[in-house]
C-alpha positions, 0 to 999 in steps of 0.5 A: 874306105871307112870301116868304123867311125866315132864322131862327136859334136864340137861346140864353141860355148854352147853353139854347136859348130861342127864335129870331131871324129875318129875313123877306122879304115882297117876293120870294123868294130865298136869303140872303147870307152877310153877312145870315147873319153879321149875324144869327148876331151879332145873335144872339149879342148878344142872347143874351149881353144876356139872359143878363147880364140874367138873371144880374143878376136872379139876383144881386139875388134872391141879395144880398136873401137874404144881406143880410136873412139873420139869419146872418153871411154872408161871402166871403174871398180867400186872404188872408183879406180880406173881399170881401162881408160881409152887414149881420149881418156888419157889426153884428157888428163895428160897422163900415160896409161900406167899413171892412170890405171888402178888410180881415182879422180882424186889422185889423178885431177888437180882440181879436187872439187871436180875429182870429188863431184866425179867420185860421188856420181860414181857411188851415186850409180853404185848406190841406186844401180841406175845410169847417171848422166851430166854435164861436167866441167874439167880441168886437164893436167896442162890447165886446159878447160874442158866441157864433157857430156858424160853417162855412167852405166853400172856394170854387173858380173854373172850373178848380178852383182855390181862390180863397177861402171862404164862411162862414156864422156863426149867432149862438148867444149866447143859447143859449150864455148860457143854457147858462152859466146852467145850469152856474152854477145847478148849481154853486150847488146842487151847493154848497149840497147840500155845505154842508148838515149833513144826509146829502143823496143821490139816485139814478135810476130804476135805483137808481144814486147820483147825488148823494152830499154831504160830510156823507154821505162824512162818515157813511159814509166813502165818497167821492162819486167811489167811489159815484156811479154804483154801484147802492145795494145794492152799498154795504155802508154801509147795513147799518152806519149807521143814521142813513143808512139813516134818511135814505134812508127819509125 
């Protein structure tokens, strides 16, 4: 049986996580100050050790999430040097981690204009203490072109001082290429429409003109810039041009 018991709380950080104690099964009695001090020190040492272990476990989980992310995730210091760069970031640079860490974009990127813009964005975040969102173009080490949708957010120490930034950049290269292909296709079709010898016009569900080609301009005397967006009923040319009216009916 326990004759005497000394118990102190065990904290991990500020959170109560249990108790630590001494017991005496031989005799009852009060505990000496040295025993209490020893137990308090033991409690603090054990609490700190458990806190470090918990922090290490959280850090490992966090590192796994960062490293396995499909987005480029990085941390920079106030000199715009990379402190942490995940696999996607390294892949974009085409460089191993040891050649990226503690370097800035100007040292890493072949396109110095793009590098300068990146660093200017960093400094704007530090100066304004506000996040910065941007769509940016980047040329990789292998010459491959990327488009990223990026956000940079200031990072603070415990005293509220900015110590750097964290950035997340999503690769939108395929989306950007698709958008550019749509633009090229529209331009190609517009060139075909404008070079056609027939009158070609189109209008939306509200009867407003959306297409007015060069032949329509020649036949009617109306320029596309003066017609597109206007309702068909406001154009007196339809009363004057039998050819255009027939084209519309067809």
